[in-house]
Every structure is written in structure tokens, then in C-alpha cells.
C-alpha positions in Angstrom: 19.7 -7.7 -7.9 18.4 -8.7 -4.4 17.4 -12.3 -5.0 15.9 -12.6 -1.5 13.4 -9.8 -2.4 12.6 -11.4 -5.7 11.8 -14.8 -4.0 9.7 -13.0 -1.4 7.7 -11.1 -4.1 7.2 -14.3 -6.1 5.7 -15.9 -3.0 3.5 -12.9 -2.3 0.2 -14.2 -3.6 -1.6 -10.8 -3.4 1.2 -9.0 -5.2 1.2 -11.6 -8.0 -2.6 -11.6 -8.4 -2.7 -7.8 -8.5 0.0 -7.6 -11.2 -1.7 -10.3 -13.4 -5.1 -8.7 -13.1 -4.0 -5.1 -13.7 -1.7 -6.1 -16.5 -4.5 -7.9 -18.4 -6.8 -4.9 -18.0 -4.1 -2.5 -19.0 -3.5 -4.3 -22.3 -7.2 -3.5 -23.2 -6.9 0.1 -21.9 -3.8 0.8 -24.0 -5.4 -0.8 -27.0 -8.4 1.5 -26.5 -6.2 4.6 -26.2 -4.7 3.9 -29.6 -8.1 3.1 -31.1 -9.6 6.4 -29.8 -6.8 8.5 -31.2 -7.0 6.7 -34.6 -10.8 6.9 -34.8 -11.0 10.6 -33.7 -8.3 11.6 -36.3 -10.2 9.6 -39.0 -13.4 11.4 -38.1 -11.9 14.9 -38.0 -8.5 15.0 -39.8 -7.6 17.7 -37.3 -4.7 17.9 -34.7 -6.9 20.3 -32.8 -9.4 17.5 -32.1 -6.6 15.4 -30.6 -5.7 18.4 -28.4 -9.3 18.7 -27.2 -9.2 15.0 -26.3 -6.5 15.8 -23.7 -8.8 18.5 -22.3 -11.7 16.1 -22.0 -9.4 13.8 -19.9 -8.0 16.6 -17.7 -11.1 18.1 -16.1 -12.6 14.8 -14.8 -9.2 14.0 -13.2 -9.0 17.5 -11.6 -12.5 17.1 -10.1 -12.2 13.5 -8.9 -8.8 14.1 -7.3 -10.4 16.1 -4.5 -12.3 13.0 -3.4 -10.3 10.0 -4.6 -7.4 10.6 -2.2 -9.3 10.9 1.0 -11.6 8.1 -0.1 -8.6 5.8 -0.4 -7.5 6.8 3.1 -10.9 6.1 4.6 -12.7 3.3 2.8 -11.7 -0.2 1.8 -9.3 0.2 -1.1 -10.2 -3.1 -2.7 -13.8 -2.2 -2.9 -13.0 1.1 -4.5 -11.0 -0.6 -7.2 -13.8 -3.2 -7.7 -16.5 -0.5 -8.2 -14.4 1.4 -10.7 -13.9 -1.8 -12.8 -17.7 -2.2 -13.0 -18.3 1.3 -14.2 -15.4 1.0 -16.6 -17.0 -2.1 -18.2 -20.2 -0.1 -18.8 -18.3 2.9 -20.2 -16.2 0.7 -22.7 -19.4 -1.1 -23.7 -21.0 2.2 -24.7 -18.0 3.1 -26.8 -18.2 -0.2 -28.6 -22.0 -0.1 -29.1 -22.0 3.5 -30.5 -19.2 2.6 -32.9 -20.9 -0.6 -34.1 -24.2 1.2 -34.7 -22.5 4.1 -36.5 -23.7 6.7 -33.9 -20.3 7.6 -32.6 -19.3 11.3 -32.9 -16.3 13.3 -31.7 -18.4 14.8 -28.9 -19.5 11.3 -27.6 -15.8 10.2 -27.7 -14.8 13.2 -25.6 -17.5 12.4 -23.1 -16.8 8.7 -22.7 -13.0 9.2 -22.6 -13.5 11.9 -20.0 -15.6 9.5 -17.8 -12.9 6.8 -18.1 -10.2 9.3 -17.1 -12.3 10.3 -14.0 -12.7 6.6 -13.1 -8.9 6.0 -13.5 -8.1 8.9 -11.3 -10.5 7.6 -8.6 -8.9 4.2 -8.7 -5.2 5.1 -8.8 -4.8 6.4 -5.2 -6.5 3.3 -3.8 -4.4 1.0 -6.0 -1.1 2.6 -5.3 -1.8 2.9 -1.6 -2.3 -0.9 -1.5 1.3 -1.6 -2.5 3.1 -0.7 0.7 0.5 -2.6 2.8 0.9 -5.9 1.0 4.7 -5.6 0.3 7.5 -5.7 2.8 9.5 -2.5 3.0 12.8 -4.2 2.1 11.1 -5.6 -1.1 9.4 -2.4 -2.1 12.1 -0.9 -4.4 12.3 -4.1 -6.4 8.5 -4.4 -6.4 8.3 -0.9 -8.0 10.7 -1.9 -10.7 8.7 -5.1 -11.4 5.4 -3.1 -11.4 6.9 -0.7 -13.9 8.1 -3.5 -16.1 4.6 -5.0 -16.1 3.2 -1.6 -16.9 5.5 -1.0 -19.8 5.0 -4.5 -21.1 1.3 -3.9 -21.4 2.1 -0.5 -22.9 4.0 -2.4 -25.6 1.6 -5.3 -26.1 -1.5 -3.1 -26.1 -0.6 -0.5 -28.8 1.2 -3.1 -30.9 -1.8 -5.4 -30.8 -4.2 -2.5 -31.4 -2.5 -1.6 -34.6 -3.1 -5.1 -36.0 -6.7 -5.3 -34.6 -7.6 -1.9 -36.1 -6.1 -2.8 -39.5 -8.0 -6.1 -39.8 -11.1 -5.9 -37.6 -11.7 -2.2 -36.9 -11.7 -0.1 -33.7 -15.0 -1.6 -32.5 -13.2 -4.9 -31.8 -10.6 -3.0 -29.7 -13.4 -1.6 -27.6 -15.0 -5.0 -27.1 -11.6 -6.4 -26.0 -11.1 -3.6 -23.5 -14.6 -4.2 -22.1 -13.8 -7.9 -21.3 -10.3 -7.1 -20.0 -11.7 -5.3 -16.8 -12.9 -8.7 -15.6 -9.3 -9.7 -14.9 -9.0 -7.1 -12.1 -12.3 -8.2 -10.6 -11.2 -11.8 -10.5 -7.9 -10.8 -8.9 -9.6 -8.7 -6.2 -11.9 -11.6 -5.3 -9.0 -14.0 -4.9 -6.9 -11.6 -2.8 -6.8 -11.6 1.0 -8.4 -8.9 3.1 -6.3 -5.8 3.4 -5.0 -4.5 6.8 -7.4 -2.0 8.3 -6.3 1.7 8.1 -5.4 2.6 11.6 -5.5 6.4 11.4 -8.6 7.3 9.4 -9.2 11.0 8.6 -12.7 12.6 8.6 -14.3 13.2 5.2 -14.0 17.0 5.1 -12.3 19.8 3.3 -9.6 20.2 5.9 -8.5 16.6 5.6 -8.6 16.9 1.8 -6.2 19.8 1.9 -4.0 18.1 4.4 -2.7 15.9 1.5 -2.0 18.9 -0.7 -0.2 20.7 2.2 1.9 17.6 2.8 3.0 17.3 -0.8 3.9 20.9 -1.2 5.8 21.1 2.1 7.9 18.0 1.3 10.6 19.1 -1.2 11.4 15.6 -2.4 7.8 14.8 -3.3 7.0 18.3 -4.7 10.1 18.5 -6.9 9.8 15.0 -8.3 6.1 15.7 -9.0 6.9 18.9 -10.9 9.7 17.1 -12.8 7.2 14.5 -14.0 4.6 17.2 -14.8 6.8 19.4 -17.0 8.4 16.4 -18.8 5.0 15.0 -19.8 3.5 18.5 -20.5 6.2 19.7 -22.8 7.2 16.4 -24.4 3.9 14.5 -24.8 4.0 13.2 -28.4 1.6 10.3 -28.1 -1.6 12.2 -29.1 0.1 13.4 -32.3 1.3 9.9 -33.3 -1.4 9.4 -35.9 -0.1 12.6 -37.6 3.5 11.4 -37.4 2.5 8.0 -38.8 0.2 9.2 -41.7 1.6 12.6 -42.7 5.3 12.5 -41.8 6.5 8.9 -41.8 4.0 7.8 -44.4 3.0 4.6 -42.7 -0.3 2.8 -41.7 -2.1 1.8 -38.5 0.2 -1.3 -38.0 3.3 0.8 -38.0 1.6 3.4 -35.9 1.0 0.7 -33.3 4.7 0.0 -33.2 5.4 3.7 -32.7 3.0 3.8 -29.7 4.6 0.6 -28.4 8.3 1.6 -28.9 8.7 3.6 -25.6 7.5 0.6 -23.7 10.2 -1.6 -25.3 12.9 0.9 -24.2 11.3 1.1 -20.8 11.2 -2.7 -20.3 14.9 -3.0 -21.3 15.8 -0.2 -18.8 13.7 -1.9 -16.1 15.5 -5.2 -16.7 19.0 -3.6 -16.5 18.3 -1.1 -13.7 18.4 -3.6 -10.8 21.9 -4.7 -11.8 23.3 -1.1 -11.8 21.2 0.4 -9.0 24.1 0.1 -6.5 24.9 3.7 -7.2 23.5 5.6 -4.2 23.3 9.0 -6.0 19.6 8.4 -6.9 18.8 12.1 -7.2 21.4 12.7 -9.9 20.3 9.6 -11.8 16.7 10.8 -11.7 17.8 14.2 -13.2 20.0 12.6 -15.9 17.2 10.2 -16.8 14.7 13.0 -17.5 17.2 15.0 -19.5 17.9 11.9 -21.6 14.2 11.6 -22.1 14.0 15.1 -23.4 16.9 14.7 -25.8 15.3 11.6 -27.5 11.9 13.3 -27.8 13.7 16.1 -29.7 15.5 13.6 -32.0 12.2 11.8 -32.6 10.6 15.0 -33.6 13.1 15.9 -36.3 13.4 12.3 -37.7 11.9 11.6 -41.1 12.9 7.9 -41.0 10.4 5.4 -39.5 13.2 3.1 -38.0 15.1 6.0 -36.5 11.9 7.3 -35.1 11.3 3.9 -33.5 14.8 4.0 -31.9 14.5 7.5 -30.5 11.0 7.1 -29.1 12.1 3.8 -27.5 15.1 5.5 -25.9 12.8 8.2 -24.5 10.9 5.3 -22.8 14.2 4.1 -21.2 14.7 7.5 -19.6 11.1 7.7 -18.5 11.2 4.3 -16.9 14.3 5.0 -14.8 12.8 8.3 -13.5 9.5 6.6 -12.8 11.0 3.9 -10.6 13.0 6.5 -8.6 10.0 8.9 -8.2 7.7 6.2 -7.0 10.1 4.8 -4.4 10.8 8.3 -3.0 7.1 9.1 -2.7 5.8 5.9 -1.3 8.6 5.4 1.2 8.5 9.0 2.4 4.8 9.1 3.0 3.0 7.6 6.1 0.2 5.2 5.3 -2.6 7.4 6.6 -1.6 10.1 4.1 -0.7 7.8 1.2 -4.0 8.0 -0.6 -4.2 11.8 -0.5 -0.5 12.2 -1.4 -1.1 9.9 -4.4 -4.2 11.8 -5.5 -2.3 15.0 -5.6 0.6 13.4 -7.5 -1.7 11.6 -9.9 -3.5 14.9 -10.6 -0.1 16.4 -11.8 1.0 13.1 -13.3 -2.2 12.9 -15.4 -2.5 16.7 -16.0 1.0 16.7 -17.5 0.3 14.5 -20.5 -3.4 15.6 -20.8 -2.6 19.3 -20.8 0.4 18.3 -22.9 -1.9 16.9 -25.5 -3.8 20.2 -25.6 -0.5 22.1 -25.9 0.8 19.7 -28.6 -2.5 19.9 -30.6 -2.5 23.7 -30.6 1.2 24.0 -31.1 1.1 21.5 -34.0 -1.8 23.5 -35.5 0.2 26.8 -35.3 3.8 25.7 -36.0 3.6 22.2 -37.4 3.7 18.8 -35.7 7.6 18.2 -35.8 8.5 21.6 -34.6 6.0 21.5 -31.7 7.3 18.2 -30.4 11.0 19.4 -30.9 10.2 22.5 -28.8 8.7 20.2 -26.2 11.9 18.2 -25.9 14.1 21.3 -25.4 11.6 22.8 -22.9 11.8 19.5 -20.9 15.6 19.7 -20.6 15.5 23.4 -19.5 12.7 22.7 -16.9 14.6 19.7 -15.5 17.9 21.7 -15.1 15.9 24.5 -13.4 14.2 22.1 -10.9 17.6 20.4 -10.1 19.2 23.7 -9.3 16.3 25.0 -7.3 15.8 21.8 -5.3 19.2 20.6 -3.9 17.3 18.0 -1.7 16.4 16.2 -4.9 19.7 16.6 -6.8 21.6 15.4 -3.7 19.2 12.6 -2.7 21.0 9.4 -1.8 19.6 6.0 -1.1 19.9 4.9 2.6 
């Protein structure tokens, strides 16, 4: 591990503030994700409804991505994030109020979840584009690893906490917690220094919007890593079906379901802690490919498991593979892209990054309806392995990528 980079990051006030604010907010967000899936399944008792939930998240992301990237390359990125937090507070409050008053319906859940997905997709390019402007280049690989550890930590704490809160206080309390959690980001943004001005600002027009798309698809490293992420999350997305695994297959309650949601994050955190000590291997492209294949194998094993504890182990190991691939993908993208294109590049990548699991939820819901939940997820694990091998063969630039 580079101790100089670690010391530099710990002294970086803006980096620390951003991580603390976003992590606090994400705990609430991940709690709400679990609560929404649980509430929707309790209302409908249908895997199709969970699949439709993915569809309701996808279209807002697709629409907003045309504007979010170029907005992040033109306007103040802190202000964009600030405005998104305000609207997120309103959205989460509505979900809580409708649940408390008993007026919540599946349709209203789809609408509010879709709005939140659109807000998230608008915020993400601005947030990710900030990173390289407040972090020194030599510190960035370690910073990405730390950011992913923070992210996965909240992905563990949020779902695990959600299981207990749902069991004892109901989903309405989860929605209230999430509403309050957005304030942490607002406080962090207020305390941060002003960002450096964007030197090369594009015009707000269709030509500049499509410049980002053109850049991504003409850069083999970014394009291949993006599709690698898309196919893995599309085929092997099991999170939306977790209530079915918990209730119908593993015969457990909401508390255990919370642990199932949290298990991938545990594996990811462990991988993130170990990775800096073994990252001296320069063959980062091969490591990325192996990590995604490892992810697919463990998704398959999770799907065929009938034992709760084995399921926890396999889904946790899938998180380890996902964590390693996420670190490498992020470093490759951010370090390859110039600052004036970073927002638009991120918007394109986020569209695919978000589309994978959201469309995967649709695929998983319909596949579970047609062939059963375990078989649909097992098929997804195998498809992920096949797609990864295909991309590796077709993109030698990625397979042979070495760290400088």
C-alpha cells in the first residue's frame, strides 16, 4: 500500500467531507431500496412486480443521461449535487407520508422510485467528475479503492439495518431515515472549498451531448469495460429477487433477508482491504476479466443453494469479484478521460451501469415467472461468464491492459 497516498488523502479535507456525507446518505438510500422491494412484494406477491420496478428505474435514467453529463461539464458540480439532494428529500418524504397514511400503491411506488433513479443519474456524473479535480493523480487509484470500500460499507450497513428496522418498526421508518440522511451531503457540500473552474466548457447542444457518446465508443478500454459491467449486472442481477429467495426458497424472514442484501458488501469490503496489498501485479486487464468470471461463478452457486449460510457465503464472494472489477474499471475510465469530457463520459457509462441492473431486474422478474427464481439466476451467472470471455477475446486492449 502507498502510505504517502493514504496520508495525503486523509489530509484532503474535501475528499474526507465528501466521503462522510455521501456514505451517510447512502446508508439511507440502501435501506430504502430494501424497504421498497419488501413492501412491493408484500403488496403484490408477484415476481413480475419486482421486474417492473427495474423498468420504472431505467427509463428516467435513460432520459436524464442526455442532459446530466453535459450539465456536469458546464455548470458548478457542487450546485448540481446540492439541488439533487433537495429534490431527493421531497421524494423520500412523499414515500414516507403515503405509507403512513395507507395510500401507497404499487403504481405510486413505481413513480417515486423512478423519480429517485432520475435524480441519482443526474447527480452521478457531477459527483464522479469532482473526484479527479480534488484528488492528486498519484493518489487517485487508492482514492478509488477507499471510495469503493466506503460504498460497500454502506451497502452492508444499510440493508442489514433495514432488515431490523422493517421487522420492528415497519417500512415507513426506513423512508423517514432516508429522508433525513440526505442532509449529510448538503452539510458536506457547504463545508467544502470551491471547486476549480472548468476551463474548456462545451456548448449546451446536441452535438456536444453526442461528443461524449462518440468518445466512449471510440475508446476501446472504456467501451469494453462498460459493456463488461453492463452484461454482468444484466444477466446476474439477483437483488430484486431477494425477497423471493428469503421467503420462498430459504424460508427466512426480513432480518435474514437484510443480511442477504448486505452479504455482497461484506465480501466487497474484504476484497477492498486486501487489494492494495496485492495490486503490485501490473496485468490489470487480466485481473479485471478474472474478477468478473469469479463474480458469475458465485452468482450461479448462490442460485442453486438451498442453505441460508451457504447462500450468504456465495453472494458475499460475488461481491468480492465485483469490488475488484469496479476499482479497476473506475481507474481506467477516470484516468483515461480529459476533464472537459469527464461528465459526459460518466453519464454514458452510468446509463449502462444503471441500465444493467435495472434491465436485469426486468429480465430476472420475467425469467423467474417463466422458469422459476433459482433457474433464472443460475442462467444469469452462466451468461455472465460467457459474455465476459467473449469481450476479453474481442478486446485485446482490455485483456492486455497493464498499469503504467
